[in-house]
C-alpha positions in Angstrom: 123.1 101.0 187.2 120.4 98.4 186.8 118.2 101.4 185.3 121.0 101.8 182.6 121.1 98.1 181.9 117.1 98.0 181.2 117.4 100.6 178.9 120.1 99.9 177.0 118.1 96.5 176.5 115.1 98.2 175.7 116.8 100.7 172.9 118.4 98.1 171.7 114.5 95.9 171.5 113.1 98.9 169.9 116.0 98.6 167.2 115.8 95.4 166.3 111.8 95.7 166.1 112.1 98.5 163.6 114.4 96.4 161.7 112.6 93.5 161.2 109.5 95.6 160.1 111.5 97.4 158.2 112.7 94.2 156.0 109.2 93.2 156.0 108.0 95.5 153.7 107.1 94.8 150.6 109.3 96.0 147.7 107.0 97.5 144.6 108.0 97.1 140.8 106.8 97.4 137.6 103.4 95.2 136.7 103.8 92.9 134.1 101.3 92.7 131.3 101.1 90.4 127.7 99.2 91.5 125.1 96.5 89.4 122.8 96.7 88.2 119.4 94.8 91.1 117.3 91.5 89.7 116.0 88.6 91.0 114.2 90.8 93.3 111.6 88.7 95.4 108.7 89.5 98.7 106.8 89.1 100.7 109.8 89.0 98.8 112.9 90.7 96.0 115.1 90.3 94.3 118.4 93.3 93.8 120.7 93.9 93.6 124.5 95.8 92.2 127.5 96.1 90.3 130.5 97.9 92.0 133.5 99.6 89.1 135.4 101.0 90.5 138.4 100.6 94.5 140.0 104.1 94.5 140.8 103.7 95.1 144.5 100.9 98.7 143.9 97.7 98.9 142.5 97.1 99.3 139.0 95.9 102.6 138.3 95.7 102.4 134.6 96.2 99.9 131.7 95.0 99.5 128.2 96.6 99.1 124.8 98.6 101.5 122.8 99.2 101.5 119.1 101.4 103.1 116.4 102.6 102.9 112.7 105.9 102.9 114.1 107.4 100.1 116.3 107.3 100.1 120.1 104.5 102.6 120.5 103.9 104.1 123.8 101.2 105.8 125.9 102.0 108.6 123.8 101.2 107.3 121.0 97.5 106.5 120.7 95.5 104.5 123.6 92.7 103.0 125.0 92.2 102.6 128.3 90.1 99.5 130.6 89.0 99.0 133.6 89.7 95.6 134.0 93.0 93.5 134.7 91.9 91.0 131.5 90.5 93.0 128.9 89.8 94.0 125.0 89.6 96.9 123.1 88.3 97.8 119.9 90.7 100.0 118.0 89.2 102.4 115.6 90.2 105.1 113.3 92.9 102.9 111.2 93.9 104.1 107.7 91.3 103.9 105.1 93.8 102.4 102.7 96.1 99.5 104.5 99.0 100.1 106.8 101.2 98.0 109.2 100.2 98.8 112.8 102.5 98.0 116.0 100.2 97.6 119.0 101.4 97.4 123.3 99.4 96.3 126.3 100.5 98.2 129.3 99.6 98.8 132.6 100.8 101.3 134.9 101.5 101.3 138.7 103.1 104.1 141.1 106.5 103.1 139.8 105.7 103.7 136.2 104.1 101.8 132.8 105.3 98.7 131.7 104.3 97.1 128.1 103.6 93.8 127.2 104.5 91.9 123.7 104.7 93.4 120.7 102.0 92.5 118.0 102.1 93.7 114.8 98.9 93.8 111.9 97.9 95.4 109.1 94.1 96.2 108.1 92.3 96.0 105.0 92.7 98.1 102.0 89.7 98.7 99.1 92.4 100.7 97.0 93.8 99.1 94.0 91.5 95.7 94.1 89.0 94.2 91.6 85.8 92.9 92.5 83.3 90.7 90.6 79.7 91.9 91.2 76.5 89.9 90.7 73.3 91.9 90.7 69.8 90.6 92.2 67.0 92.6 89.6 64.7 89.8 90.6 64.4 86.0 89.7 64.6 86.5 85.6 67.6 88.7 86.4 69.9 87.6 88.9 73.5 87.6 88.7 73.7 90.4 86.1 77.6 90.8 86.3 80.0 93.7 86.5 83.7 94.3 87.5 84.6 97.2 89.6 87.7 99.0 90.3 88.3 100.2 93.4 91.8 102.7 93.2 93.7 104.3 96.0 92.6 107.6 95.5 88.8 106.5 96.6 87.5 106.5 92.7 85.8 103.5 91.0 85.3 102.1 87.6 82.2 99.8 86.8 82.9 97.5 83.6 80.5 95.3 82.2 81.1 92.4 80.0 80.3 92.2 76.4 76.9 90.1 77.6 74.5 91.2 78.4 75.8 94.8 77.2 78.9 97.0 77.3 78.9 99.7 79.8 81.8 101.8 81.5 81.0 104.4 84.1 83.1 105.8 87.5 82.4 106.4 90.5 83.7 107.1 94.3 84.1 104.9 97.6 84.4 105.1 101.7 84.5 102.2 103.7 83.6 102.2 107.6 85.2 98.5 109.8 83.6 96.1 107.7 81.4 98.1 105.3 81.5 99.3 102.0 79.4 102.0 100.0 80.1 102.1 96.4 78.4 105.3 95.1 78.3 104.3 90.7 78.0 107.5 88.8 75.0 107.0 86.2 74.6 109.0 83.2 72.4 109.2 80.0 72.5 105.5 79.7 72.0 104.7 83.3 71.0 105.5 86.8 73.0 106.1 89.3 73.4 103.3 91.6 74.4 103.3 95.4 75.7 100.1 96.7 76.2 99.2 100.4 78.0 96.4 101.0 79.5 94.4 104.0 83.3 92.2 103.7 83.9 89.2 105.3 87.6 87.7 105.6 88.6 90.7 102.9 87.7 88.5 100.3 83.8 88.5 99.9 81.1 91.3 99.6 77.3 91.5 99.9 74.7 94.2 100.4 71.9 95.6 98.9 71.9 98.6 96.2 69.4 101.0 95.3 68.7 103.5 92.4 65.7 106.3 92.6 62.9 105.4 94.1 63.2 101.8 93.3 63.0 99.1 96.5 66.4 97.9 97.4 68.1 94.7 95.4 70.9 92.7 96.7 73.9 92.0 95.6 77.0 90.0 96.1 80.8 90.7 95.5 84.3 88.4 94.8 87.8 90.1 95.3 90.0 89.2 92.5 93.5 87.4 93.3 
């Protein structure tokens, strides 16, 4: 009889220990993540990242940013992965014609993927803008003026004012990040020029231009309002 009592007490103790151990297990959940502000926006790039603030009780196996031209992007859209829980990613390959983009940071653990707050930005657009160019040929011929229209179909039109002379020609443009390449098409009156300039704050541009075998010269440009 005593043996039966002892076995019953031992069995009860085992059940109690099992229940206590089961209650002590940490229940996992989705991680939490915040999305950073979008910075360094250019024609085709932007920087955005995030911070994984809580892993949800299990290891984060993937994190990064996702973006789209539609609201609430997911990992099924464009993504950039990151290795650290605090990260900044350089988004590339944006439309050359300026679009509104939505971006969110994300983090994935064994329970699934969670998303941070949504950030919205619009990249720069060179098309349908007009710029006042000043060319610096040499100290005696600095600030030679010309107005350049950049059209949405990636063509251009150069117009000179009445002084130093009236001249109109056409060309093409491309962009890469903040760099503009403008090909000025020459004719019997003028040679062909290639302008390469870096845009700052989507409002000013500076760089160099070349024509023929001549050494590079500098230029500046300001976007019209």
